[in-house]
C-alpha positions as CSV (number, residue, x, y, z in Angstrom):
1,M,18.3,13.1,7.0
2,T,15.5,13.6,9.3
3,V,12.7,11.3,9.6
4,E,10.4,13.6,8.0
5,E,12.7,13.4,4.5
6,N,13.0,9.9,4.8
7,I,9.3,9.7,4.6
8,R,8.5,11.8,1.9
9,K,11.1,10.2,-0.3
10,S,9.8,6.2,0.4
11,E,6.4,7.6,-0.4
12,T,5.4,5.1,-3.1
13,R,3.0,5.6,-6.0
14,I,2.0,2.9,-8.5
15,F,0.1,2.7,-11.0
16,K,-2.2,-0.2,-12.5
17,A,-5.3,-0.8,-14.7
18,V,-8.1,-3.0,-14.5
19,F,-8.4,-5.8,-16.5
20,P,-11.4,-8.0,-16.6
21,N,-8.8,-11.3,-15.3
22,T,-9.1,-9.4,-11.8
23,T,-13.1,-9.4,-11.7
24,N,-15.7,-10.1,-10.3
25,H,-19.1,-11.7,-11.4
26,Y,-19.8,-8.3,-10.7
27,D,-17.0,-6.3,-13.1
28,T,-15.1,-4.7,-10.3
29,L,-11.4,-5.6,-9.2
30,F,-11.5,-8.7,-6.2
31,G,-11.5,-7.0,-2.3
32,G,-8.6,-10.1,-2.7
33,T,-6.8,-8.3,-5.6
34,A,-6.5,-5.1,-4.2
35,M,-5.5,-5.8,-0.4
36,Q,-2.8,-8.0,-2.4
37,M,-2.1,-5.0,-4.8
38,M,-2.4,-2.5,-1.6
39,D,0.5,-5.2,0.2
40,E,2.8,-4.7,-1.9
41,V,3.3,-1.4,-2.5
42,A,3.2,-1.0,1.4
43,F,6.1,-3.5,1.9
44,I,7.6,-1.7,-0.7
45,T,7.2,1.7,1.4
46,A,8.3,0.5,4.0
47,T,11.5,-0.9,2.9
48,R,12.5,1.8,1.2
49,F,12.5,3.9,4.0
50,T,14.3,1.4,6.2
51,R,16.8,-0.6,3.7
52,Q,15.9,-3.2,5.7
53,T,14.4,-6.6,5.7
54,V,10.3,-6.1,6.6
55,V,7.2,-8.6,6.8
56,T,3.9,-7.5,7.3
57,V,2.7,-8.6,10.5
58,S,-1.0,-6.6,10.3
59,S,-3.6,-4.9,8.1
60,D,-5.4,-2.4,9.6
61,K,-9.0,-1.0,8.7
62,I,-9.1,-1.7,5.2
63,D,-12.3,0.5,4.1
64,F,-13.8,-0.4,0.4
65,R,-15.8,3.0,-0.5
66,K,-16.3,2.4,-4.0
67,P,-16.4,-0.6,-6.6
68,I,-13.6,-0.4,-8.9
69,P,-14.6,-1.0,-12.1
70,S,-12.9,-3.4,-15.3
71,G,-11.0,-1.5,-17.2
72,T,-10.2,1.9,-15.2
73,I,-6.0,2.6,-13.8
74,V,-5.6,2.6,-10.1
75,E,-3.4,4.7,-8.3
76,L,-1.7,3.2,-5.1
77,I,0.2,5.4,-3.0
78,G,2.4,4.5,0.4
79,K,3.0,6.6,3.4
80,V,4.6,5.7,6.1
81,V,2.3,7.3,9.0
82,H,3.9,5.5,12.5
83,L,7.0,4.5,13.1
84,G,8.2,2.8,16.1
85,N,10.9,0.9,17.4
86,K,10.6,-2.5,15.8
87,S,7.8,-1.7,13.7
88,L,6.0,1.2,11.8
89,K,2.9,1.7,9.7
90,V,2.2,2.0,5.9
91,N,-1.3,4.5,4.7
92,V,-2.4,3.2,1.9
93,E,-4.3,5.3,-0.5
94,V,-6.4,3.3,-3.7
95,F,-7.6,5.7,-5.9
96,T,-9.5,5.1,-9.1
97,E,-10.1,6.5,-12.5
98,Q,-11.4,6.9,-15.6
99,M,-9.1,5.9,-19.0
100,Y,-10.3,8.6,-21.1
101,S,-12.1,11.1,-18.5
102,E,-9.9,13.0,-15.4
103,H,-13.1,12.1,-13.2
104,R,-10.8,10.2,-10.3
105,E,-12.4,9.4,-6.6
106,K,-10.8,7.4,-3.6
107,A,-11.8,4.4,-4.0
108,I,-9.8,2.2,-0.7
109,Q,-7.6,3.2,2.7
110,G,-6.1,0.4,4.8
111,E,-2.8,0.5,6.5
112,F,-0.1,-1.8,7.3
113,A,2.2,-2.5,10.2
114,F,5.6,-3.9,9.4
115,V,8.2,-5.5,11.4
116,A,11.9,-5.2,10.7
117,I,14.0,-9.1,11.3
118,D,17.5,-10.4,11.2
119,E,18.4,-13.4,9.9
120,N,17.2,-15.6,11.9
121,K,13.2,-13.7,11.3
122,K,13.7,-12.2,14.7
123,P,12.4,-8.5,14.9
124,I,15.2,-5.2,15.3
125,P,15.6,-2.1,15.6
126,I,14.3,-0.1,12.8
127,R,17.2,2.0,11.7
128,K,16.2,6.0,11.8
């Protein structure tokens, strides 16, 4: 399988409903909760791509463009966007959509970097 085919195959999409227990006093999704969901999708994407043990080493430029209100659906999409020798970057986009209409828009975007590690938690090359 080519790298491009593996990138396509490893793209990850997860849907979640935003309930009141995940929102702040403005009735919008907590930023930290959004980042946790994004890191999870990025981790799954990186694992599906490498099929190795990976850990998050950084997050980069997470842009919160739109608030995500309680009672909406979010779709998180993770895609590998950069591949190094021992690391890779995953872009995550978060879209919000109304439950009872077709309205949908991008709310958040960010990148997460991962490193493949061995059983001693030392960085190792990513199998391509």
